[in-house]
N, CA, C and O atoms as a printed pandas DataFrame, in Angstrom:
     atom_number atom_name residue_name chain_id  residue_number  x_coord  y_coord  z_coord
0              1         N          UNK        A               1    0.847   -1.163    0.000
1              2        CA          UNK        A               1    0.000    0.000    0.000
2              3         C          UNK        A               1    0.903    1.239    0.000
3              4         O          UNK        A               1    1.923    1.273    0.689
4              5         N          UNK        A               2    0.520    2.245   -0.772
5              6        CA          UNK        A               2    1.291    3.478   -0.850
6              7         C          UNK        A               2    1.287    4.174    0.516
7              8         O          UNK        A               2    0.321    4.054    1.269
8              9         N          UNK        A               3    2.360    4.898    0.835
9             10        CA          UNK        A               3    2.444    5.537    2.149
10            11         C          UNK        A               3    1.233    6.389    2.544
11            12         O          UNK        A               3    0.939    6.500    3.734
12            13         N          UNK        A               4    0.524    6.990    1.589
13            14        CA          UNK        A               4   -0.654    7.789    1.957
14            15         C          UNK        A               4   -1.901    6.927    2.156
15            16         O          UNK        A               4   -2.980    7.447    2.441
16            17         N          UNK        A               5   -1.749    5.615    2.005
17            18        CA          UNK        A               5   -2.815    4.631    2.232
18            19         C          UNK        A               5   -4.010    4.785    1.294
19            20         O          UNK        A               5   -5.122    4.391    1.647
20            21         N          UNK        A               6   -3.798    5.349    0.108
21            22        CA          UNK        A               6   -4.905    5.531   -0.836
22            23         C          UNK        A               6   -4.867    4.537   -1.993
23            24         O          UNK        A               6   -5.878    4.335   -2.665
24            25         N          UNK        A               7   -3.706    3.912   -2.236
25            26        CA          UNK        A               7   -3.557    3.013   -3.373
26            27         C          UNK        A               7   -2.948    1.687   -2.943
27            28         O          UNK        A               7   -2.172    1.616   -1.990
28            29         N          UNK        A               8   -3.314    0.651   -3.662
29            30        CA          UNK        A               8   -2.730   -0.670   -3.490
30            31         C          UNK        A               8   -2.113   -1.063   -4.830
31            32         O          UNK        A               8   -2.761   -0.966   -5.872
32            33         N          UNK        A               9   -0.859   -1.505   -4.794
33            34        CA          UNK        A               9   -0.194   -2.004   -6.005
34            35         C          UNK        A               9   -0.225   -3.529   -5.964
35            36         O          UNK        A               9   -0.066   -4.142   -4.908
36            37         N          UNK        A              10   -0.432   -4.124   -7.129
37            38        CA          UNK        A              10   -0.418   -5.580   -7.201
38            39         C          UNK        A              10    0.011   -6.018   -8.592
39            40         O          UNK        A              10    0.091   -5.210   -9.517
40            41         N          UNK        A              11    0.282   -7.299   -8.725
41            42        CA          UNK        A              11    0.717   -7.878   -9.983
42            43         C          UNK        A              11   -0.200   -9.031  -10.346
43            44         O          UNK        A              11   -0.659   -9.775   -9.480
44            45         N          UNK        A              12   -0.458   -9.169  -11.633
45            46        CA          UNK        A              12   -1.176  -10.346  -12.109
46            47         C          UNK        A              12   -0.184  -11.353  -12.707
47            48         O          UNK        A              12   -0.568  -12.237  -13.472
48            49         N          UNK        A              13    1.077  -11.208  -12.353
49            50        CA          UNK        A              13    2.210  -12.011  -12.820
50            51         C          UNK        A              13    2.551  -11.713  -14.278
51            52         O          UNK        A              13    3.303  -12.462  -14.902
52            53         N          UNK        A              14    2.011  -10.639  -14.819
53            54        CA          UNK        A              14    2.416  -10.154  -16.136
54            55         C          UNK        A              14    2.732   -8.669  -16.074
55            56         O          UNK        A              14    3.756   -8.224  -16.594
56            57         N          UNK        A              15    1.856   -7.906  -15.442
57            58        CA          UNK        A              15    2.018   -6.459  -15.364
58            59         C          UNK        A              15    1.660   -5.978  -13.970
59            60         O          UNK        A              15    1.037   -6.695  -13.188
60            61         N          UNK        A              16    2.070   -4.737  -13.670
61            62        CA          UNK        A              16    1.731   -4.130  -12.392
62            63         C          UNK        A              16    0.483   -3.272  -12.553
63            64         O          UNK        A              16    0.254   -2.677  -13.606
64            65         N          UNK        A              17   -0.311   -3.217  -11.504
65            66        CA          UNK        A              17   -1.531   -2.419  -11.469
66            67         C          UNK        A              17   -1.591   -1.675  -10.142
67            68         O          UNK        A              17   -0.913   -2.035   -9.179
68            69         N          UNK        A              18   -2.410   -0.637  -10.109
69            70        CA          UNK        A              18   -2.776   -0.025   -8.839
70            71         C          UNK        A              18   -4.282    0.191   -8.856
71            72         O          UNK        A              18   -4.899    0.396   -9.902
72            73         N          UNK        A              19   -4.845    0.138   -7.661
73            74        CA          UNK        A              19   -6.278    0.342   -7.499
74            75         C          UNK        A              19   -6.480    1.137   -6.215
75            76         O          UNK        A              19   -5.737    0.966   -5.248
76            77         N          UNK        A              20   -7.464    1.985   -6.212
77            78        CA          UNK        A              20   -7.788    2.779   -5.034
78            79         C          UNK        A              20   -8.269    1.862   -3.918
79            80         O          UNK        A              20   -8.892    0.833   -4.180
80            81         N          UNK        A              21   -7.983    2.230   -2.689
81            82        CA          UNK        A              21   -8.490    1.450   -1.566
82            83         C          UNK        A              21  -10.013    1.530   -1.483
83            84         O          UNK        A              21  -10.644    0.720   -0.803
84            85         N          UNK        A              22  -10.603    2.512   -2.178
85            86        CA          UNK        A              22  -12.052    2.646   -2.230
86            87         C          UNK        A              22  -12.675    1.782   -3.317
87            88         O          UNK        A              22  -13.896    1.753   -3.467
88            89         N          UNK        A              23  -11.833    1.076   -4.080
89            90        CA          UNK        A              23  -12.323    0.242   -5.169
90            91         C          UNK        A              23  -12.224    0.969   -6.494
91            92         O          UNK        A              23  -11.571    2.008   -6.592
92            93         N          UNK        A              24  -12.862    0.434   -7.498
93            94        CA          UNK        A              24  -12.828    1.028   -8.819
94            95         C          UNK        A              24  -12.061    0.182   -9.797
95            96         O          UNK        A              24  -11.678   -0.951   -9.505
96            97         N          UNK        A              25  -11.844    0.744  -10.955
97            98        CA          UNK        A              25  -11.149    0.032  -12.021
98            99         C          UNK        A              25   -9.642    0.090  -11.803
99           100         O          UNK        A              25   -9.095    1.179  -11.629
100          101         N          UNK        A              26   -8.959   -1.047  -11.807
101          102        CA          UNK        A              26   -7.506   -1.041  -11.667
102          103         C          UNK        A              26   -6.851   -0.311  -12.841
103          104         O          UNK        A              26   -7.340   -0.360  -13.969
104          105         N          UNK        A              27   -5.745    0.361  -12.556
105          106        CA          UNK        A              27   -4.969    1.066  -13.578
106          107         C          UNK        A              27   -3.707    0.263  -13.879
107          108         O          UNK        A              27   -2.912   -0.014  -12.981
108          109         N          UNK        A              28   -3.527   -0.108  -15.148
109          110        CA          UNK        A              28   -2.325   -0.838  -15.541
110          111         C          UNK        A              28   -1.154    0.133  -15.536
111          112         O          UNK        A              28   -1.233    1.206  -16.134
112          113         N          UNK        A              29   -0.060   -0.240  -14.859
113          114        CA          UNK        A              29    1.089    0.644  -14.718
114          115         C          UNK        A              29    2.252    0.289  -15.633
115          116         O          UNK        A              29    3.057    1.159  -15.967
116          117         N          UNK        A              30    2.356   -0.961  -16.040
117          118        CA          UNK        A              30    3.468   -1.394  -16.884
118          119         C          UNK        A              30    2.944   -2.144  -18.096
119          120         O          UNK        A              30    1.824   -2.656  -18.106
120          121         N          UNK        A              31    3.766   -2.190  -19.089
121          122        CA          UNK        A              31    3.399   -2.949  -20.287
122          123         C          UNK        A              31    4.629   -3.519  -20.968
123          124         O          UNK        A              31    4.628   -3.762  -22.175
124          125         N          UNK        A              32    5.680   -3.730  -20.185
125          126        CA          UNK        A              32    6.912   -4.262  -20.755
126          127         C          UNK        A              32    6.789   -5.735  -21.137
127          128         O          UNK        A              32    7.526   -6.215  -21.998
128          129         N          UNK        A              33    5.863   -6.454  -20.501
129          130        CA          UNK        A              33    5.646   -7.848  -20.844
130          131         C          UNK        A              33    6.696   -8.800  -20.318
131          132         O          UNK        A              33    6.894   -9.871  -20.892
132          133         N          UNK        A              34    7.376   -8.440  -19.237
133          134        CA          UNK        A              34    8.409   -9.304  -18.675
134          135         C          UNK        A              34    7.962   -9.954  -17.378
135          136         O          UNK        A              34    8.802  -10.302  -16.548
136          137         N          UNK        A              35    6.683  -10.123  -17.185
137          138        CA          UNK        A              35    6.125  -10.709  -15.977
138          139         C          UNK        A              35    6.590   -9.943  -14.735
139          140         O          UNK        A              35    7.344  -10.464  -13.913
140          141         N          UNK        A              36    6.127   -8.701  -14.618
141          142        CA          UNK        A              36    6.484   -7.859  -13.488
142          143         C          UNK        A              36    5.784   -8.362  -12.226
143          144         O          UNK        A              36    4.573   -8.579  -12.225
144          145         N          UNK        A              37    6.558   -8.545  -11.150
145          146        CA          UNK        A              37    6.037   -9.132   -9.918
146          147         C          UNK        A              37    6.604   -8.439   -8.687
147          148         O          UNK        A              37    7.559   -7.668   -8.784
148          149         N          UNK        A              38    6.018   -8.716   -7.543
149          150        CA          UNK        A              38    6.491   -8.311   -6.219
150          151         C          UNK        A              38    6.637   -6.801   -6.050
151          152         O          UNK        A              38    7.714   -6.330   -5.685
152          153         N          UNK        A              39    5.576   -6.033   -6.309
153          154        CA          UNK        A              39    5.674   -4.574   -6.186
154          155         C          UNK        A              39    5.815   -4.101   -4.747
155          156         O          UNK        A              39    5.238   -4.685   -3.830
156          157         N          UNK        A              40    6.583   -3.042   -4.562
157          158        CA          UNK        A              40    6.777   -2.427   -3.254
158          159         C          UNK        A              40    6.886   -0.915   -3.442
159          160         O          UNK        A              40    7.747   -0.445   -4.187
160          161         N          UNK        A              41    6.024   -0.151   -2.776
161          162        CA          UNK        A              41    6.021    1.311   -2.908
162          163         C          UNK        A              41    7.287    1.910   -2.324
163          164         O          UNK        A              41    7.777    1.447   -1.294
164          165         N          UNK        A              42    7.816    2.931   -2.969
165          166        CA          UNK        A              42    8.913    3.708   -2.376
166          167         C          UNK        A              42    8.338    4.481   -1.194
167          168         O          UNK        A              42    7.133    4.723   -1.143
168          169         N          UNK        A              43    9.182    4.868   -0.245
169          170        CA          UNK        A              43    8.680    5.581    0.938
170          171         C          UNK        A              43    7.941    6.880    0.613
171          172         O          UNK        A              43    7.030    7.266    1.347
172          173         N          UNK        A              44    8.316    7.560   -0.474
173          174        CA          UNK        A              44    7.651    8.821   -0.827
174          175         C          UNK        A              44    6.420    8.615   -1.708
175          176         O          UNK        A              44    5.717    9.575   -2.023
176          177         N          UNK        A              45    6.155    7.368   -2.107
177          178        CA          UNK        A              45    4.986    7.055   -2.926
178          179         C          UNK        A              45    5.108    7.453   -4.384
179          180         O          UNK        A              45    4.124    7.397   -5.122
180          181         N          UNK        A              46    6.316    7.861   -4.823
181          182        CA          UNK        A              46    6.507    8.327   -6.197
182          183         C          UNK        A              46    6.996    7.236   -7.148
183          184         O          UNK        A              46    7.068    7.446   -8.358
184          185         N          UNK        A              47    7.330    6.071   -6.592
185          186        CA          UNK        A              47    7.855    4.985   -7.425
186          187         C          UNK        A              47    7.432    3.651   -6.837
187          188         O          UNK        A              47    7.085    3.543   -5.661
188          189         N          UNK        A              48    7.473    2.644   -7.690
189          190        CA          UNK        A              48    7.242    1.275   -7.255
190          191         C          UNK        A              48    8.468    0.460   -7.634
191          192         O          UNK        A              48    8.895    0.459   -8.788
192          193         N          UNK        A              49    9.023   -0.228   -6.659
193          194        CA          UNK        A              49   10.160   -1.117   -6.879
194          195         C          UNK        A              49    9.582   -2.515   -7.065
195          196         O          UNK        A              49    8.646   -2.900   -6.365
196          197         N          UNK        A              50   10.140   -3.276   -8.008
197          198        CA          UNK        A              50    9.588   -4.592   -8.310
198          199         C          UNK        A              50   10.630   -5.434   -9.014
199          200         O          UNK        A              50   11.739   -4.971   -9.282
200          201         N          UNK        A              51   10.273   -6.668   -9.312
201          202        CA          UNK        A              51   11.112   -7.544  -10.118
202          203         C          UNK        A              51   10.369   -7.894  -11.388
203          204         O          UNK        A              51    9.143   -8.002  -11.399
204          205         N          UNK        A              52   11.126   -8.069  -12.456
205          206        CA          UNK        A              52   10.529   -8.736  -13.602
206          207         C          UNK        A              52   11.029  -10.171  -13.528
207          208         O          UNK        A              52   12.174  -10.428  -13.157
208          209         N          UNK        A              53   10.158  -11.090  -13.886
209          210        CA          UNK        A              53   10.498  -12.495  -13.751
210          211         C          UNK        A              53   11.813  -12.746  -14.462
211          212         O          UNK        A              53   11.981  -12.342  -15.613
212          213         N          UNK        A              54   12.743  -13.404  -13.796
213          214        CA          UNK        A              54   14.092  -13.511  -14.357
214          215         C          UNK        A              54   14.162  -14.282  -15.667
215          216         O          UNK        A              54   13.702  -15.418  -15.779
216          217         N          UNK        A              55   14.746  -13.628  -16.634
217          218        CA          UNK        A              55   15.041  -14.275  -17.902
218          219         C          UNK        A              55   16.373  -14.985  -17.714
219          220         O          UNK        A              55   17.374  -14.343  -17.399
220          221         N          UNK        A              56   16.399  -16.271  -17.898
221          222        CA          UNK        A              56   17.599  -17.091  -17.701
222          223         C          UNK        A              56   18.130  -16.951  -16.270
223          224         O          UNK        A              56   19.341  -16.985  -16.051
224          225         N          UNK        A              57   17.226  -16.793  -15.298
225          226        CA          UNK        A              57   17.627  -16.759  -13.905
226          227         C          UNK        A              57   18.283  -15.477  -13.440
227          228         O          UNK        A              57   18.902  -15.461  -12.376
228          229         N          UNK        A              58   18.169  -14.403  -14.201
229          230        CA          UNK        A              58   18.832  -13.145  -13.861
230          231         C          UNK        A              58   17.871  -12.222  -13.108
231          232         O          UNK        A              58   17.016  -11.576  -13.715
232          233         N          UNK        A              59   18.017  -12.165  -11.784
233          234        CA          UNK        A              59   17.191  -11.276  -10.972
234          235         C          UNK        A              59   17.778   -9.877  -10.976
235          236         O          UNK        A              59   18.992   -9.699  -11.076
236          237         N          UNK        A              60   16.902   -8.886  -10.866
237          238        CA          UNK        A              60   17.307   -7.489  -10.722
238          239         C          UNK        A              60   16.101   -6.701  -10.235
239          240         O          UNK        A              60   14.959   -7.086  -10.485
240          241         N          UNK        A              61   16.353   -5.607   -9.545
241          242        CA          UNK        A              61   15.263   -4.767   -9.055
242          243         C          UNK        A              61   15.005   -3.670  -10.071
243          244         O          UNK        A              61   15.927   -2.999  -10.535
244          245         N          UNK        A              62   13.741   -3.501  -10.404
245          246        CA          UNK        A              62   13.321   -2.492  -11.370
246          247         C          UNK        A              62   12.563   -1.395  -10.635
247          248         O          UNK        A              62   11.983   -1.641   -9.578
248          249         N          UNK        A              63   12.564   -0.202  -11.180
249          250        CA          UNK        A              63   11.902    0.945  -10.565
250          251         C          UNK        A              63   10.967    1.573  -11.580
251          252         O          UNK        A              63   11.384    1.943  -12.677
252          253         N          UNK        A              64    9.707    1.692  -11.211
253          254        CA          UNK        A              64    8.719    2.375  -12.035
254          255         C          UNK        A              64    8.526    3.774  -11.467
255          256         O          UNK        A              64    8.060    3.922  -10.338
256          257         N          UNK        A              65    8.874    4.792  -12.230
257          258        CA          UNK        A              65    8.642    6.182  -11.845
258          259         C          UNK        A              65    7.201    6.501  -12.214
259          260         O          UNK        A              65    6.854    6.521  -13.395
260          261         N          UNK        A              66    6.368    6.750  -11.226
261          262        CA          UNK        A              66    4.938    6.948  -11.481
262          263         C          UNK        A              66    4.640    8.256  -12.205
263          264         O          UNK        A              66    3.617    8.353  -12.882
264          265         N          UNK        A              67    5.495    9.256  -12.083
265          266        CA          UNK        A              67    5.265   10.539  -12.761
266          267         C          UNK        A              67    5.504   10.431  -14.263
267          268         O          UNK        A              67    4.788   11.043  -15.056
268          269         N          UNK        A              68    6.504    9.659  -14.649
269          270        CA          UNK        A              68    6.867    9.563  -16.065
270          271         C          UNK        A              68    6.426    8.256  -16.715
271          272         O          UNK        A              68    6.303    8.179  -17.937
272          273         N          UNK        A              69    6.186    7.228  -15.901
273          274        CA          UNK        A              69    5.853    5.912  -16.433
274          275         C          UNK        A              69    7.071    5.130  -16.897
275          276         O          UNK        A              69    6.937    4.018  -17.406
276          277         N          UNK        A              70    8.268    5.704  -16.725
277          278        CA          UNK        A              70    9.497    5.030  -17.170
278          279         C          UNK        A              70    9.938    3.990  -16.157
279          280         O          UNK        A              70    9.795    4.167  -14.947
280          281         N          UNK        A              71   10.479    2.897  -16.686
281          282        CA          UNK        A              71   11.007    1.822  -15.860
282          283         C          UNK        A              71   12.515    1.786  -16.041
283          284         O          UNK        A              71   13.017    1.831  -17.164
284          285         N          UNK        A              72   13.229    1.706  -14.931
285          286        CA          UNK        A              72   14.686    1.614  -14.971
286          287         C          UNK        A              72   15.123    0.483  -14.047
287          288         O          UNK        A              72   14.329   -0.048  -13.271
288          289         N          UNK        A              73   16.384    0.130  -14.145
289          290        CA          UNK        A              73   16.957   -0.883  -13.272
290          291         C          UNK        A              73   17.707   -0.191  -12.147
291          292         O          UNK        A              73   18.483    0.732  -12.391
292          293         N          UNK        A              74   17.479   -0.630  -10.917
293          294        CA          UNK        A              74   18.190   -0.058   -9.777
294          295         C          UNK        A              74   19.665   -0.410   -9.901
295          296         O          UNK        A              74   20.010   -1.589   -9.982
296          297         N          UNK        A              75   20.548    0.595   -9.919
297          298        CA          UNK        A              75   21.986    0.310  -10.028
298          299         C          UNK        A              75   22.460   -0.609   -8.900
299          300         O          UNK        A              75   22.107   -0.423   -7.735
300          301         N          UNK        A              76   23.263   -1.599   -9.272
301          302        CA          UNK        A              76   23.825   -2.520   -8.296
302          303         C          UNK        A              76   22.860   -3.569   -7.781
303          304         O          UNK        A              76   23.159   -4.242   -6.794
304          305         N          UNK        A              77   21.696   -3.730   -8.428
305          306        CA          UNK        A              77   20.685   -4.662   -7.912
306          307         C          UNK        A              77   20.692   -6.025   -8.598
307          308         O          UNK        A              77   19.781   -6.823   -8.379
308          309         N          UNK        A              78   21.685   -6.306   -9.412
309          310        CA          UNK        A              78   21.746   -7.621  -10.057
310          311         C          UNK        A              78   21.828   -8.708   -8.987
311          312         O          UNK        A              78   22.646   -8.634   -8.070
312          313         N          UNK        A              79   20.974   -9.709   -9.120
313          314        CA          UNK        A              79   20.948  -10.818   -8.188
314          315         C          UNK        A              79   20.010  -10.622   -7.006
315          316         O          UNK        A              79   19.938  -11.489   -6.136
316          317         N          UNK        A              80   19.282   -9.492   -6.953
317          318        CA          UNK        A              80   18.386   -9.213   -5.836
318          319         C          UNK        A              80   16.926   -9.283   -6.281
319          320         O          UNK        A              80   16.591   -8.919   -7.408
320          321         N          UNK        A              81   16.063   -9.757   -5.381
321          322        CA          UNK        A              81   14.632   -9.798   -5.681
322          323         C          UNK        A              81   13.808   -9.620   -4.416
323          324         O          UNK        A              81   14.332   -9.681   -3.304
324          325         N          UNK        A              82   12.522   -9.402   -4.600
325          326        CA          UNK        A              82   11.546   -9.193   -3.520
326          327         C          UNK        A              82   11.909   -7.982   -2.661
327          328         O          UNK        A              82   12.056   -8.114   -1.445
328          329         N          UNK        A              83   12.058   -6.795   -3.277
329          330        CA          UNK        A              83   12.433   -5.600   -2.511
330          331         C          UNK        A              83   11.322   -5.154   -1.559
331          332         O          UNK        A              83   10.140   -5.183   -1.900
332          333         N          UNK        A              84   11.732   -4.741   -0.356
333          334        CA          UNK        A              84   10.801   -4.225    0.643
334          335         C          UNK        A              84   11.483   -3.106    1.417
335          336         O          UNK        A              84   12.617   -3.255    1.873
336          337         N          UNK        A              85   10.779   -1.978    1.562
337          338        CA          UNK        A              85   11.329   -0.803    2.247
338          339         C          UNK        A              85   11.138   -0.894    3.754
339          340         O          UNK        A              85   10.154   -1.455    4.236
340          341         N          UNK        A              86   12.096   -0.333    4.491
341          342        CA          UNK        A              86   11.944   -0.188    5.938
342          343         C          UNK        A              86   10.927    0.918    6.203
343          344         O          UNK        A              86   10.756    1.803    5.364
344          345         N          UNK        A              87   10.251    0.889    7.342
345          346        CA          UNK        A              87    9.242    1.917    7.635
346          347         C          UNK        A              87    9.785    3.348    7.600
347          348         O          UNK        A              87    9.050    4.275    7.262
348          349         N          UNK        A              88   11.068    3.539    7.947
349          350        CA          UNK        A              88   11.638    4.888    7.948
350          351         C          UNK        A              88   12.191    5.311    6.591
351          352         O          UNK        A              88   12.645    6.444    6.437
352          353         N          UNK        A              89   12.158    4.414    5.604
353          354        CA          UNK        A              89   12.617    4.743    4.262
354          355         C          UNK        A              89   14.125    4.837    4.100
355          356         O          UNK        A              89   14.608    5.315    3.074
356          357         N          UNK        A              90   14.867    4.392    5.090
357          358        CA          UNK        A              90   16.327    4.482    5.030
358          359         C          UNK        A              90   16.984    3.242    4.432
359          360         O          UNK        A              90   18.146    3.283    4.027
360          361         N          UNK        A              91   16.228    2.126    4.377
361          362        CA          UNK        A              91   16.799    0.866    3.927
362          363         C          UNK        A              91   15.828    0.122    3.016
363          364         O          UNK        A              91   14.609    0.229    3.147
364          365         N          UNK        A              92   16.400   -0.620    2.104
365          366        CA          UNK        A              92   15.641   -1.502    1.229
366          367         C          UNK        A              92   16.184   -2.910    1.448
367          368         O          UNK        A              92   17.370   -3.156    1.229
368          369         N          UNK        A              93   15.338   -3.823    1.872
369          370        CA          UNK        A              93   15.743   -5.210    2.059
370          371         C          UNK        A              93   15.347   -5.994    0.818
371          372         O          UNK        A              93   14.317   -5.723    0.201
372          373         N          UNK        A              94   16.171   -6.962    0.460
373          374        CA          UNK        A              94   15.881   -7.826   -0.684
374          375         C          UNK        A              94   16.575   -9.165   -0.466
375          376         O          UNK        A              94   17.531   -9.278    0.301
376          377         N          UNK        A              95   16.071  -10.159   -1.155
377          378        CA          UNK        A              95   16.695  -11.468   -1.117
378          379         C          UNK        A              95   17.767  -11.509   -2.191
379          380         O          UNK        A              95   17.563  -11.047   -3.314
380          381         N          UNK        A              96   18.907  -12.067   -1.827
381          382        CA          UNK        A              96   20.023  -12.185   -2.762
382          383         C          UNK        A              96   20.063  -13.613   -3.286
383          384         O          UNK        A              96   19.918  -14.567   -2.521
384          385         N          UNK        A              97   20.261  -13.757   -4.595
385          386        CA          UNK        A              97   20.274  -15.091   -5.187
386          387         C          UNK        A              97   21.330  -15.164   -6.273
387          388         O          UNK        A              97   21.231  -14.387   -7.222
388          389         N          UNK        A              98   22.334  -16.029   -6.217
389          390        CA          UNK        A              98   22.752  -16.764   -5.045
390          391         C          UNK        A              98   23.633  -15.903   -4.144
391          392         O          UNK        A              98   24.071  -14.853   -4.614
392          393         N          UNK        A              99   23.924  -16.241   -2.929
393          394        CA          UNK        A              99   23.251  -17.292   -2.181
394          395         C          UNK        A              99   21.895  -16.788   -1.723
395          396         O          UNK        A              99   21.644  -15.583   -1.743
396          397         N          UNK        A             100   21.046  -17.665   -1.325
397          398        CA          UNK        A             100   19.717  -17.245   -0.861
398          399         C          UNK        A             100   19.852  -16.682    0.544
399          400         O          UNK        A             100   19.785  -17.404    1.539
400          401         N          UNK        A             101   20.043  -15.365    0.592
401          402        CA          UNK        A             101   20.213  -14.680    1.866
402          403         C          UNK        A             101   19.615  -13.285    1.758
403          404         O          UNK        A             101   19.343  -12.793    0.663
404          405         N          UNK        A             102   19.418  -12.662    2.907
405          406        CA          UNK        A             102   18.866  -11.323    2.946
406          407         C          UNK        A             102   19.987  -10.299    2.826
407          408         O          UNK        A             102   21.048  -10.453    3.431
408          409         N          UNK        A             103   19.747   -9.255    2.043
409          410        CA          UNK        A             103   20.697   -8.150    1.921
410          411         C          UNK        A             103   19.934   -6.855    2.175
411          412         O          UNK        A             103   18.726   -6.778    1.950
412          413         N          UNK        A             104   20.647   -5.851    2.641
413          414        CA          UNK        A             104   20.037   -4.561    2.957
414          415         C          UNK        A             104   20.799   -3.467    2.221
415          416         O          UNK        A             104   22.027   -3.399    2.267
416          417         N          UNK        A             105   20.035   -2.609    1.541
417          418        CA          UNK        A             105   20.599   -1.465    0.828
418          419         C          UNK        A             105   20.387   -0.218    1.680
419          420         O          UNK        A             105   19.272    0.055    2.124
420          421         N          UNK        A             106   21.460    0.536    1.906
421          422        CA          UNK        A             106   21.377    1.771    2.668
422          423         C          UNK        A             106   21.209    2.945    1.704
423          424         O          UNK        A             106   22.029    3.128    0.804
424          425         N          UNK        A             107   20.170    3.729    1.882
425          426        CA          UNK        A             107   19.950    4.909    1.051
426          427         C          UNK        A             107   21.083    5.906    1.268
427          428         O          UNK        A             107   21.518    6.565    0.324
428          429         N          UNK        A             108   21.560    6.020    2.498
429          430        CA          UNK        A             108   22.614    6.966    2.846
430          431         C          UNK        A             108   23.932    6.630    2.160
431          432         O          UNK        A             108   24.559    7.505    1.562
432          433         N          UNK        A             109   24.359    5.369    2.241
433          434        CA          UNK        A             109   25.663    4.975    1.681
434          435         C          UNK        A             109   25.565    4.484    0.242
435          436         O          UNK        A             109   26.572    4.368   -0.456
436          437         N          UNK        A             110   24.339    4.197   -0.192
437          438        CA          UNK        A             110   24.102    3.622   -1.523
438          439         C          UNK        A             110   24.866    2.327   -1.747
439          440         O          UNK        A             110   25.403    2.079   -2.826
440          441         N          UNK        A             111   24.903    1.507   -0.703
441          442        CA          UNK        A             111   25.599    0.217   -0.778
442          443         C          UNK        A             111   24.736   -0.890   -0.196
443          444         O          UNK        A             111   23.919   -0.669    0.698
444          445         N          UNK        A             112   24.944   -2.099   -0.735
445          446        CA          UNK        A             112   24.284   -3.296   -0.234
446          447         C          UNK        A             112   25.149   -3.929    0.839
447          448         O          UNK        A             112   26.377   -3.881    0.765
448          449         N          UNK        A             113   24.510   -4.523    1.835
449          450        CA          UNK        A             113   25.215   -5.248    2.888
450          451         C          UNK        A             113   24.480   -6.573    3.096
451          452         O          UNK        A             113   23.271   -6.594    3.328
452          453         N          UNK        A             114   25.219   -7.663    3.010
453          454        CA          UNK        A             114   24.620   -9.001    3.202
454          455         C          UNK        A             114   24.669   -9.403    4.656
455          456         O          UNK        A             114   24.215  -10.491    5.012
């Protein structure tokens, strides 16, 4: 759910959508066709971090900028999936593959720590 608690992001295992917490018609957010999954709102609500289903096992974190609709790859995120933000917005946790372990990205240092 977005930090302002007005939107819910979800995936149908092909594309990302958002829908108002009050209901209504879902809005398709992506159309890259790479099986976008595991959406997680940025702390400021301006972006959604997610994974596209790995092609040949290559995980990476993708970022959807909601203002522009552009999708980019988070620098240094190769091998990471299932991104989730800390409540204070200072850290992003993700699973690292391989090895299957938890890693934490610091917004301040811009570095991953396993």
